[in-house]
Structure formats: structure tokens, C-alpha cells
N, C-alpha and C positions, 0 to 999 in steps of 0.2 A: 634188504635190499632196497628197496625202493628209494629211487633218489631225485623225483622229481617234485617234495613235496614245497621246498623253498621256490622253486620257480611259480609255481602256482600260486604260492603265497605273494608275489611281488605283485601277480596282476590281479592279486581278490583286493585291492585296496582301490575303493572306488576314485575313477577318472576325476579332475578337475572340471571346472567350469568349460563350456564350450570353446570358450576363448580359445585355450590351450590345449587343447585335443590333438589338434592337427599340426602342430607346431613342432621342428625340431629341435635337439637340446640348444643348438645354436641361437637357433631363432627366438628361441625365449631366453636366454641370453641376453640376447639384443632389446628383445620386449622391454625384458626389466628393466634396463640401463634407459629407455623410454617412458617407463608407466611413474605418474606422482602421485595416482591414489592409493593410499598402505593398501587399503583390502586388496587391491590386484596386484600388488607388490608380495603381500603373502604369499595369493596364490601362485603366481608364476613363481616363487621360491620351493615353495609345497612340491609344485610339479618338477624342478628343474631338479631339485632333490630326489623325487621317485625315481626319476628317468638316469642318473647318475648313481645310483647303489648296484646294478652290473655294471660301472664302468668303475667307480673308483667310493666306495662307502664312507671311507672318512671324510673324502670330500662332500658328501652329499649327507653326511650329518653336521659339519660345518654349516653347508645350506638352511637345512630346516629348525637348526638352534637358531639362527637368527629368524625363521621367517615365526616359528614360536613366538620367540622374543616380543616381535613386535605384535604380533597378532592381541597376544594378552596385554602389552601395551594400549593396541587401540579399543580393548573389548571385543572384537571378533571372534565370537566362541568359534563356530564354524571353522575358522581358520586354525583354531588354535587342534581342536579336533582331529583336524587331517593332519597337521603337522605332529600331532600324539602316532598317529599310524604311520607316517611315513619314519618315523624315529624305531617306532616298531620294528618297521622294514630293515632299516640302517641294522641295528641288531641282530635281526635274524640273517641280514645277509652277511656279518661280519661274526657268523655263530654262537652268538651271544642269547639263548635265547630264553632266557631267565630274562631279561633286560627288554627283550623282545614281549613277550606275555605281560611284562607290568605296564609298558605301553599302553600296549593293544587295549589291556581292561581299562587306563584310562582312558582313552580314546572312549570305550566302548560307555562309559559313566557321563562322557560329554554327547554324544550320541544322543543319548536317553534323555539330557535332559531338552537337547532340541527338538526331539519326537523325530530323527531323522530314520524313516525306516532301512533305508540303501545302508546307512551310514553302520546302524547296529547290523544289519546282514555280513556286510564287508568285514564288522571286527569279533565278531561272532566264528566266523569261517575261519580269521588269521589264529584265534585263539585257538580254535580246531587243533589247527597245523600245527600251532605251537605244542599242544600236550600228545599231539600225536609225535613229535620230534623229539619229547621228551620221555616216550614210552609209555605215556597213562593216556593209556584206548580208553578206557569208560569217560575220560572226561570228554578226550578228545571226539569221542563220537557223539554226546550229549550237546554240543555246541554247536556242529557238524550238522545235525541235525536240526536243532535251533535255524541255524542260518538258510538250512536248503527251504521249510517252512517260509521265512519272511521271502528269500527269491523266489520264491512258487506265487506268494502273492503279489511281488512285482513283476515279474515277467512269463508265470504261466509255469503250470505244468508241464516236465520233460524240453526245460528252455534252457537253462542253467548249466550247462557245459561244463562249469568249476568245478560247483558242487558235488553232483554227482559224481566227475571222477574222484573228486578227494574222499570222498567215501568209500570209492571201488578204492583206491590203497588203503585207505584205513582197514575194509576190511581183509585185504590181501598182507598187510602186517597182523593180523589177529588169527589167519589162516582160515578164516569163509569164506574161503576161492569163489562158492558159486553168488555170494551176495556179491565180490569183488566184481565178479564179472558179468552179473545180473546191472548193475550200475553202472560199469566199465561202457555196457552198450548201450544203454539210456546217453551217455555222457556223449558216447559219439552219433546217437541220431541230432541231438543235441547241435552238434559244431558241425556238424552237414547241412542239416534244416537255416541254420544262424549265419551260415557261411564261415566259421572261426577258425579259421588257419593255429591259432595261436593255440587257443582250445585243444583243434584236432591233435595236433604234437603232442599237448600233456596225454592226452589218453591213447595214442599212440604207444608214449613212453610208458603208459599206466599197464596197458598189456604186455609189454616189454616183461616188467616187471612181474606180472602176475601169471605168465606162465614159467617165467624164471625161478620165482620162489615155487611152482609147485615140478621142479627140475624138466621143462620142458622146454631147455636151454634151444634147441637147434626153432622149434618153431617162436620163442621169445626173440629172435635174432632180425628176422623181417621187421620187425617192430619197432626192434631202436635205432633200425634203416631208417624206416619211415619217418621217425621221430626227429633224425639228423637233418632231414631234409626239410623238411615242415619245417625246424627251427630257422636254419641257412635262408630261406625265402622269408621268412619274419625278422631275419637281423636277432633273434634272439640266443646271443652270445653265452651267455651262461646257461641257458637250457642244453645249448649243445656240448659246452662240457659235463654236464650232470649225464647225460645220453651218451656219450664216449665212454665215461667212468661205468654206466652199466655195461654196456656193451662188452668194454673191455672184461667185467668183473663174468660177465658168461661165459667168458670166452677162456678166463680162468678158469670155472668149474667144468669144461669142458676140455681141462688140460691143452689148449692149444694156446702153445705158451707165446707164440712168436705174434698170433695175429692180436692177444691180448696185451704184449707190450705195446705194439701199435697205437692201441687206441687209449691206453692209459697215457703213454706221450702225447698223442693229441689231446686228450685230455688234461695234461696238462698245459701244454701250448696257450690253448685257449683260457684255460682258468688264471695263465700268468695273466693275459692282457686283461680281465677283468677283475682283475686280484682280490679272487675268489679262493680266500687260507683256507677256508674248512675246506671247498673241493680238493683243494693241494694235499694239507693234511691226510686226507682218506686216500689221495692217487697216490703218495709217497710210501704209504704203509703197505698199498697193495704190489706196487715196485720192488718194494724192501720182501716183500714175501714171493715173488715173480723169481728177482736173480737169486734167492736164497735155494727154490727149488732147482734154478738151472747152475747152482754151484756157482755163480759168479757172486764169492762174499763180497768183495772189498765194493761191487755195487750195490749189495745188500745193504752193506754197513752203511755207506755212501747214503742211499735213501733213505736208511732209518734216521738217522744224524738229521736230515732233510725235515722227516717227518716231525721228529722230537724239536726241531728248532721252530718251526712255523707251529706245532704245539702250543710251544710256549708263548711266540710269541700274540698267537691270538688268546692266550692267555692273557699276556701282560694287555694287548690290547682291551679286553674284557675288563680288566682293571683301570687300564688308563678311562674309560669309557664311564664307569664308575665313578673316579676322580674328576672325570669333565662334568658329567651330570650335579654332583656333587655343587661343583665352583660355579656353575651355570645356576643352579637354585639359589646359590649365596650372593651371587651379580643379580638374579631376580630379586631376593629380600632387598637389596641393595637399591635397589630399582623403583623399587615401589615404593620404600623407605621416603627416596629423594622426589618418588612424585607425588606420595602424601604432602612433602612439606610445601611441593610446588602447587599444590591444589590448596593449602592453607594460606599463602603465601595470592594465590590468585582469587582465594576467596575475601581475603581481605583487600585488595585489589578492586573487588567489584563492587565490593562491597563500601569503597570509597568513591569509588568511579559512578555507581549508583546514587550517594549522598551529592555528589558534586550536580548528578545529572539532574538530580530532584531540584536541587540549588538555582539551578539553571533555570529550570521550568516552571519555579516558583518566582525570578525575576523577569523572564518573559511575562508570565501572567499579570505579574503588577505594572511591568512596564507597560502594556497593553492596555490592562484598566486604568490606568493615569495618561494613556495615548487616546483612549477612548474619553474619559470624564475630560480632556482640554480640549479635542473637537467638540464636544458637544458643548463647553462653554464658549470655545470660538462661534459655535453655529447659534446658540445665544445672544452673545454681545453682537453678533451682526445683526439679527431680530430686533434686538433691542436699539442701536445704532439706526437702522431703517425708521424703527416706530417713533423714535425722539425726529429725525428728518421728517416724517408726516407730521408730527406737534406741532415741530417748528413752522411749518408751513400753514397747516390749520388757524396758527395763532397769528399768522402774518394776516392771513385774510381776514380774521377773527378783526385785526387792529384796525384794517383797511378798510373794512365794514364799521367800524365803531365811530370812525375819521369822518366817513361819510356821513352817518350818523348824526355824530355829532355838529356837521356842518347842517346839516337839514334842519336839526333843533333850533342853531343860533338864527339861521333862515325863521325858521317861522319865529322864533322869539321875536326878531323882527320886523316881521310882517303883521305880527301880533300889536306888538307897542305902535305900530304906522296903522294898524286898522284900530287902532283903541284910538287914538289921538283924532283921527279921522270919526270915526264911532262920534268922539267928545265935539268935535267942531263941527258937525253936520245936527250934533243934537242941539248945539246952542244957535245954530244958526235956526233949528227947523221951530224951537221955543221963540227964537224974535221974529220968527215970520211966520209960525204958525196963521197969523190971520192971513197971511196973505197968500201962503200956503193953499187954505183952504176955500181962499178966494182963487188962487190959482189952480190948482189940485186940480180941476176937470181937463184944466187945458193943458197943464204939462205933464199930466199923466204918466201918458204912453214917453214922456221924453223922461221920466226915472225907472220904468221897467228896464231899461237894458242896462243901467249900471246895477241893477240890482241881481238881474241876472249874471251880470259876472260875476260878482259876490259870493253870488249864489254855484257857479262854475270853480271858483276859485274856492270858495269852501270844499266844496266835492271833492279838488285834488287835495285841500290839507286831509280830510280825509280817509283818502288813498294812499298817504304816506304814514312811516314809525314813529307814532307820538305816546309818549309815557300816557296812563289812566288822568294825569289832571290837563293836560292840553287839548286829550283828543277831547274829555267834557266840554272845556270850554268853544274847541270848533263844533260839535255837535249844540250847546249853547246860540253859538254864532248861526250856524246854519239854520236852527229851527227860526230864531230874529227875522234873519234874511228872509227866510220860508215867509212867515206873516205878512213881515213888511209886504213881501210880492204878493200876497193874497190881497193886504190893503190897497195897492196899487189896482190891481184889477177889479177891486169893489169897487176903488174911484171913479176905474176907467169904466166901469159894467152900468155903474151909476150913470155917467156923464154919458154915457151910450144910451141909457136906457130916459134918460131926462131931454 
């Protein structure tokens, strides 16, 4: 009798990153056209697919397949996990609960690898909801309680409207009405405290289902009506279709067939808007029963045929979904092989590029070494040229000094030859006139001193010139002889003076 499980499930998936939460579906599609980063494209596509489930599940499926393949291609694990969750919700919306369960289980494995407690709690909740839908209540209870434990760690005790409400619905199906009411009351407090209008509508619908299960139909009706009003305020179209169905069934149980028919028709209209085939299948079945009770067998047959056709189409959709999944897996396999080939080619290209780069680096190093050597050699050559210039200048100076020295030596030789001749002449003159000098020495002694002094001065000058050893020895002897002559003259003079 419960009708809100699938609606609960759709909002149980964790919302994507904050940038996408506040955008409408149109603004998300606009954003998708302007997003360049692959990971953001995956996030946006997942959000578009999630929000499209209540409008067109098949369109949502196309979007989430693209998101999953792109996430897998770029290695975006969180995006892959989210795509698996959304795909599970797509199959839930199509009424294919086995496929939904398979995708939720795959998503749970991914979130466990990522150690994402929020993702794990959402998957556990969704898995529990699928088991609830399949009538496997024990499994459903285990998963829903595990999900509640994680959510209490995240939000705190008594804060998760969704988890408490889902457990309330499960206990209703298990006919444990006291437990169901206990969890619904906790969920209602949580919805009011957190100002969760959407969660509030689920709790109200759940309480209506609880009282309807207890055959308290009159008490159930106001809760369904409140749920419809809240769902209109939150624009939960699919939820409205469920509440109309539950309300029509309640009036059906009260045998108020006109009211029942009215709400069934309202439910059909809303379910058609969002292409909720599973809801329409159920509604046409009720409409067929209702027309049978009224004796309108033509309409009963018509509605039964609509029920059968939609049920078959739902089965075909399931088969088509399975085929599409196999094709997607095959395409993924082809893409993986193509990627592996491209990666191998890329590795070869990278190896070649690295080898070329290494060659360029080596060539650059050799060029740099050669340039440095050339620069160093040029500096050395410039230094050598400078040194050669200095040596050449020094050689010129030495040659000039040598020429000057040679001239001095020549002058000295000429002087020596002239002096030697003069000495010889004077010696001969002195020997010829020795007697005369002896006689007149005392008279002319003072006249002799002047030339002797000149000779001493000249010899003294010669001593201060650059002479070789032989010439210097000769000059020394000349100086000594001249000095002795001077002494003789002085002695003569002194004797003359003494006499």
C-alpha cells in the first residue's frame, strides 16, 4: 500500500558539488555548454540526469551514460560513482528494480574505495529501498539501519528525515505499526527542525499509508492531502502522482468510487507529464477494477488493455536497457582498447621526444663547452698579444740602451786611445826633460796640478759610466796613477814651500 518509496529514493542520492545545487535544469544545460574542464562537465551532466529522472527517465539515462564514460576516461572516480547512483535511480524510475540494485551495489563499492561516508550512506539507503520494493524486507531492514547509523554520524541523532521515514515505511509493510509510527514521528520532528519541506511531504504521505494499512482510511485522507499540497509547493511532480494514487486507493477502499476515480485520473495526468510508466501501470489497473465495480466493462477492458500495454512496454524498456548496457559495455571495451593503443603510441612518441630532448641537451652542453673554450682561448690569446707587445717594447728599450752603451764604449775607447797617446807623449817629454823638470818642478808644480785635477775629474766621470770589467780596471789604474801623480806634485809643491 505504500507509494512513496521511489520518491524517497530519488532524493536520497547525495547532491553534487555546491555550484550545481542552486541551478535550474535549464541553467545547468547552459552551464554545460560553457564548461571546459572535464571533471566539471561530468558533475554537471550527472546533475542534469538526476534532475531529469522525474521528467524523462530515458533522456536522463542518455546523459548519465555520457557522464559515466567521460568520468571513466579521465579517471574521475567520484564522478563514476555518482553516475552509477544516478543510473540506478534512472532504472528505479523505469521500474527496473533489479538493474537499479545492480548499479547501486556497484556505486557502493566505488564509494567504499573512496572512503566517502556520505556516498556510502546514500547507496545503502537506496539498496534498502530496492529490497523493500522487491519484498525482501529483512535485507531492506539491514541496509536501511546501516544507512541510518552512518547518517547519524554525519548529521547527528534524530536529524535524518529520509532514513527515519524510510524505516517507518518498511515497518508499515512488515505490519509492525507501532515501530512504523515511532520512526515517522522522529522523521516529522527532523523535517520540522531542519525546515525540510520535501522530507515533510514524504512523512505526511507515509503517515497516510500507515493509517490506510491499519484500515483507518478517514484518518489517512488528510495526511495524503497535506502531502499533495507540500509536494505542489516543492514542485515534486512525481511525488504528487504517487500521492494522488494513494489517495485514490484509499477512497477505493472506502467504496467512494467517484472520489477514487477523480484522484486516479489526476494521478494519470501528472504521471503522464513525468513519463512515470510504473505509476501509470498501477493506476490503469486500479481504473480497470473501479470500472468493473461500476459495471462499465468497456472502460474496464480499455483500462486493462492500457495497463497490459504499458506493462509490456515497461518490460521492453527493461530489455532495451539491458541491451543498451551491454552495448555501452562493449563500446567501453572498444574505447579502452583504443585508449590502450593510443597510450602505447603516446609512450613511444614520448620516448622519442625524450631522446630528441636529451640529444638537444647534449648538443647544447657541447656547444656551451666549445663556446667557453673558444672564449677562454680568445682571452688567453689577447693576454699573449698584450704580453708580446710589452716584450717588444722592452726589447726596443733594451736595444736603445745597448746602442747608447755601445756609443759610450766607443767614446771611452777613443778617449783611452787619445789618453794613452797623450800619456806616452808626456812620458817621453818627461823623460827628455826630466832634468829640466827637476830643475823647474818646484817652479811649475802649481801649473801641473790643474791638468792633473782635470784628469782625476775625467777619470772619476769614467768610473760612473757603464764599463766592462777590463775597462773599469784600466780606469781604476788610471785613476790611481793620476792620484799618485797628484801626490807627487803636491809633495813637490810642499817641498818647494818648505824650502
